[in-house]
C-alpha positions in Angstrom: 41.9 34.9 70.3 38.7 35.8 68.6 35.9 33.5 67.5 36.9 33.5 63.8 40.4 32.5 64.6 39.2 29.7 66.8 36.9 28.4 64.0 39.8 28.5 61.5 42.1 26.6 63.8 39.4 24.0 64.4 38.8 23.6 60.6 42.6 23.0 60.1 42.6 20.4 62.9 39.5 18.7 61.4 41.2 18.5 57.9 44.3 16.9 59.5 42.2 14.4 61.4 40.1 13.5 58.3 43.3 12.8 56.4 44.8 10.9 59.3 41.7 8.6 59.4 41.9 7.8 55.7 43.6 4.6 54.7 46.1 6.3 52.4 46.1 9.6 54.3 44.8 11.4 51.2 41.5 13.0 50.3 40.2 15.4 47.6 38.8 18.8 48.5 35.2 17.7 47.9 35.5 14.9 50.5 37.2 17.2 52.9 34.4 19.7 52.5 31.8 17.0 53.1 33.6 15.9 56.2 33.7 19.4 57.6 30.0 19.8 56.9 29.1 16.7 58.8 30.7 18.0 61.9 29.2 21.5 61.6 31.7 23.5 59.5 29.6 24.4 56.5 32.4 26.1 54.5 32.8 26.8 50.7 35.2 24.8 48.5 37.3 28.0 48.2 37.7 28.1 52.0 38.7 24.4 52.1 41.3 25.0 49.4 42.6 28.1 51.3 43.1 26.1 54.5 44.7 23.1 52.6 47.1 25.6 51.1 47.9 27.1 54.5 48.5 23.6 55.8 50.8 22.9 52.9 52.8 26.1 53.6 53.3 24.8 57.2 54.5 21.4 55.9 51.5 19.6 57.3 50.2 18.3 54.0 51.3 17.9 50.4 49.0 18.7 47.5 48.4 17.6 44.0 46.1 19.0 41.4 44.0 16.6 39.2 42.1 18.9 36.8 40.3 21.3 39.1 40.4 19.0 42.1 42.9 19.5 44.9 44.1 16.3 46.6 45.7 16.7 50.0 48.0 14.1 51.6 49.1 14.1 55.2 52.8 14.5 56.0 54.5 12.9 59.0 54.5 16.2 60.8 50.8 16.7 59.9 50.0 13.3 61.4 51.9 14.2 64.6 49.8 17.5 64.9 46.6 15.6 64.2 47.3 13.2 66.9 48.5 15.8 69.4 52.1 14.6 69.4 53.3 17.9 68.0 51.7 21.3 67.8 51.4 24.2 65.4 50.2 27.7 66.6 47.7 27.9 63.7 46.0 24.5 64.4 43.8 23.8 67.3 45.4 21.3 69.7 43.3 18.1 69.8 41.7 16.8 72.9 42.6 13.2 74.0 40.6 10.5 72.3 38.9 7.7 74.2 
């Protein structure tokens, strides 16, 4: 696995974890971008939307458009991957939380 692939898999995991930590398991792309930036992934809104769409194709999130904003909502399978109870080859496996 090359470095870019590792970064992409980590970004996908972070998106799932951000959604899992939200009260209604749903965030807009701007908040997701901000969350990624806080932990060191300074990526464009276009990259965030690309990864949200990839997660949607895998059945890990659902999406809804409100004007130009993408809202992502975690699915049951997405939550299982975020918590390490299931895995997806395109998402970094989480480490155990304390």
